[in-house]
Structure formats: C-alpha cells, structure tokens
C-alpha positions in Angstrom: 18.5 34.5 -7.1 18.3 30.9 -8.5 15.3 29.0 -7.1 17.4 26.1 -5.9 19.7 28.4 -4.0 16.8 30.1 -2.4 15.3 26.7 -1.4 18.6 25.6 0.1 18.9 28.8 2.1 15.3 28.3 3.5 16.1 24.7 4.4 19.3 25.7 6.1 17.6 28.4 8.1 15.0 25.9 9.3 17.6 23.3 10.1 20.0 25.7 11.9 17.3 27.4 13.9 17.7 27.6 17.7 14.8 25.1 18.1 16.7 22.3 16.4 18.5 20.0 18.8 20.6 18.5 16.0 22.0 21.9 15.0 25.6 21.1 16.0 25.5 17.7 14.2 24.1 19.4 11.0 26.7 22.1 11.1 29.6 19.6 11.5 28.4 17.4 8.7 27.8 20.4 6.4 31.3 21.8 7.1 32.8 18.4 6.4 30.8 18.0 3.2 31.8 21.5 2.1 35.5 20.7 2.7 35.2 17.5 0.7 33.6 19.3 -2.2 36.4 21.9 -2.3 39.1 19.3 -2.1 37.6 17.3 -4.9 37.1 20.4 -7.0 40.7 21.5 -6.4 42.0 18.0 -7.4 39.9 18.1 -10.5 41.2 21.5 -11.5 44.8 20.4 -10.9 44.4 17.3 -12.9 42.9 19.3 -15.8 45.8 21.7 -15.7 48.3 18.8 -15.7 46.6 17.3 -18.7 46.8 20.6 -20.5 50.4 21.3 -19.7 52.0 18.8 -22.0 49.8 19.9 -24.9 50.6 23.5 -24.4 54.3 22.7 -24.3 54.1 20.7 -27.5 52.2 23.5 -29.3 54.9 26.0 -28.3 57.7 24.0 -29.9 
C-alpha cells in the first residue's frame, strides 16, 4: 500500500475515533470535499471528451 494512503488511513482512524467530539463535523466536511472532488473530476473528464470529439470527427472524414 502506498505510504501516503496508509498515513491518511491512520489519520482518519484517529480523527474518527469515538473519543473525538468533532467526529460529525469531520465526517460532514470530508463527505462534502469528496463530493466536490468527484464533481470537478467528472467535469474535467467531460471537457476533455468534448475537446477530443471535434478532432475525432475531423479525422474520420
């Protein structure tokens, strides 16, 4: 496993432990951030596909 992933998992385990009073706040913020990352990634992928589409159409003609 990648070292950075392992570190992140350890940090999340500590932050999300039952002893942490801010657990709900952390979970909500993490979920929002995760959603934003996926939306931005999907937008970037769609833009990339749109840019490729005209080029592909021109090559086929």
